[in-house]
N, C-alpha and C positions, 0 to 999 in steps of 0.2 A: 504493500500500500504506500502511496506517496507520502513523503514526510510532511508535506504541507497540510495534509488532512489531519495527521496526528497533532500538528501544531494548533489547528483549529479546535480540535477536541480539548486539548490542554488549556487553551485560552478560555473555552466555554466552561470547563470545570472550575478553573480559578475564579471566573466571574461568579459562578454559582456559589462557591465557597464564601466569597466576600459578601454576597447578598445574604447568605444564611447567617453569617456572623453579625451583620447589621440588623437583621430581623430579630436575632436572639437578644441583642442589646436593647432594642426597642421593646421587646416583650418583657425583659427584666425591669425596664423603667416603668412600663405600664402596670406591672404587678406591684411595684412599690409606690405607684403614683399617689395612692391615698390609703394610708394605714392609720386607723384610729386606735388609740390606747389610752387607758386611764393610769393614774399613779399606781393603783393596785396591780394592774396588768403589767406595768413596767417592772415592778418588784417580782412578780411571778415569772416574768421572762428572765430576769437575772438569776433567779433560783433554778429555773429550768436549764439555763446555760451552764450554771454551776454544776448541776448534777451530771449533765451530759459530758461536759468538758473534763471534769475531774474524774468521771468514770473511765474516760479514754486515757487519762493520764496516770492511772494506778500503777504503782511500782516506780514512779519517777520521784526523785528527791524533791523536786520543785512543787509537787502537788499541794503540800501544806502551805507554801507561800502563796500559791494561786488562790487557794481557798480563803486565806486571810485577806488577800487583796479584794476578792469579790465581795466578801462580807463587809469590808470597809467601804467599798463603793455603794453597796446597798444602803448602808447606814447614812452615808453622806447624802445620797439622793433623797432618802426619806426626810432627812433633816432639812434640806434645802426647800423641798416642797412645802413643808409645814412652816418654815421660817419666812419664806418669801410669798407664799400663797400662790405661786406660779405652778400651773399644771398644763402640760402639753397634751393636746387632744388628737392631733394628726400630724403626719409628716409625709412629704413627697419629695422625690428627687428625680432629676432628669439629666442624662448625659448630654452635655452641649458639645464637647470636643473630646476626642480620644485618639492619641497616637501612641507610639511605642514607649515614650518617656514622659508623656504629658497627658493628664486627664482633667477636664473641667466639668464639674457637676453643679447644677443649680438646685438648691434646697429650699423648701418652704415648710415652715413649722407654724402650726396654729395652736393656740392655747388660751388660757384664762389666768388673769391675776385677780384672785377673788371673784368679783362679778364682772370684771372688765375683760372683753375679748381683744385679742391682738393676733397679728400675723408677722412672722419674722422670715425674711427672705435674704439669701446670700449665695454667692458662688464660691465653691471650694476648688482651688487649683492645686493639684497634686503633681509634683515633679520628682521623678525617680532617676537616681544615678547608681553607680556601682556600689556606693557605700550606704546610702540611706534614702529615705523618702521625705521630701519637704512638702509641707502643706501651707497654703496661704488663703485667707478668707478675703474676698473682695465683694464690692457692690452690696454692702449690707444696708438693709432698709427695714423699718418697722412701721406697720400700719395698725391703727387702732380703730375699733368700732365704738364711737361715742354715743350713737343713738340720739336720745333727746338731751343728753348732757352737754349742752352748748358751752357752758362755762369751762368744762374740762377741755373741750376742743379748742377754745380760744386760748386757754392757758398753755397747752402744749404747742399750738401753732406760734403763739407769740414768743415763747421761750426758745423754740427751735429756730425761728427766724432770727432772733436777736443773737443767739449763740453762733449761727452761721455767719452773720455779719461781722461779729467780733473775730471769729476765726479767720475770715478772709482779710480783715484789716491787719491782723497779726502777721499773716503770710506776706502781705504786700509790704509791711514795714520791715520785716526781716529781709525781703528781697531788695528793698531800696538801700538798706545799709550795707548789705553784702556787696552790692554792685558799686556803691560809693566808696567803701573802705574794705576792699578785698583782702588786704594784708593784715587787717586788724580783726575783722569779723569772721567767725567760723560757725558753721551750722552742722553740728554732729548728726542731727536727726533730720536734716533737710529743712525745706521751707515749711513743712507741716508739723515740725517739732514744736515744743513749747519752751525752748530756751536757746540762747545764743551765747557764744564764748568770745570774749575780747582778749586778744593777745598782743604783746609787744615783742617783736623778734629780737630786740636788743636786751630783753630781760627773760631769758629762758626759765620756764617754770611759772612765770607770772600769768595768772588768769583771773578774769572777772566774769562771772556767769550771771547773765540776766535771765531770770525765770519769769515767764508770762503765762499764768494760768487764766482760765475763763471759768468763773464760778456762777452757778445758778442757785439763788437762795430759795427759801420755802415759798415765797410769793411769786416765783417765776421771773424775778429780775436777774438779768445777766450782767455781771460785773467783771472787769479786768482786774486781776490781782498780780502785781509785779513785785519782785524782790531782787536783791543783789547778794550773791555769794562770792566769797573771795578765796583764791588759792595763791599764796604768796611764798616765795622762797625765804628761808630764815634770814639771809643776809639783807634782803630788801625789807623784811618786816622789822628788823632791828633799826634800820635807818629811818623808816617812816611808820613807826608803830601807831601813833595817834591818827595819822591820815587814813591808814588802812582800816583801823578799827571803826572809825566813824563813817567809812564809805557807804555802808548800807543805809544808815540813818540819813545821810545827806542825799542819797539817791531818792529815798522816799519823799524827802522835802521837795526836791526838784520836780518829782512827779506831780505833787499838789500845786506847785507854783507855775510850772511851765507846760505840763502835759507830757504824754508818753514820748512822742517823737523827739521833742526838744531835750528832754531829760536823757534819753538814750544817746542822742548825738553829742551832747556835752560830755558825757562819760567816755564816748569813743574818742573824742578829741583829746581828752586828758590822757587816756591810755596811749594814744599814738605819739604824744609828746614826751612820755616818760622815757628816761634813759639813765 
């Protein structure tokens, strides 16, 4: 028989195998698309897994450790449910992307916190190499069903909007100073971090850390909270003890008098001129 015919058959078989694999993945996703469970059922599942897994592990030295770990997880889960009032009622997941070393799945969790319903959605990116598997959560979002509780809806919307505005303002401020003073300003956690470090290359080991937190109080008001931490070599500390010790207090005073941007820039200029 002609080799070309064999090649056609092999290509067809490979195509069918790929289609079967894809259908199997879709079937698995559909089977897991909506799984409802209560806190009692969760604990029962843990116990079932414990019996099955430990039964298969009889004779292994690690079985006692696994049993202790599962019992600890069961206790922690029960405690968290009672302490927070949060109970998950359903879970679904869908494979968005899958390659040899990379898998992206979209998860959706539904539940209640006391009498308030909510949904939690996120994507889980799993990357595998020779040594281990790394997992990263992205696109996290929370949706809440307020019903007739308009006050709660307004409270959450107002708090979220204000928090997002302050977070963006912090990011832009960090970007501005990093671009203007690249030799002085360092961003260890990037633009989305909550602190920057000021350094003077002429003073090795000398660092001023500006921490910028965003606080939401019980009434839903969003407030920026800034502070200054110092890291100073002993020889510098001995020469300028009083100045360094009073730096955090003076920084807070500048924040009240001049505002965030001016206070940070004045501090950067001082660090840049130190020698």
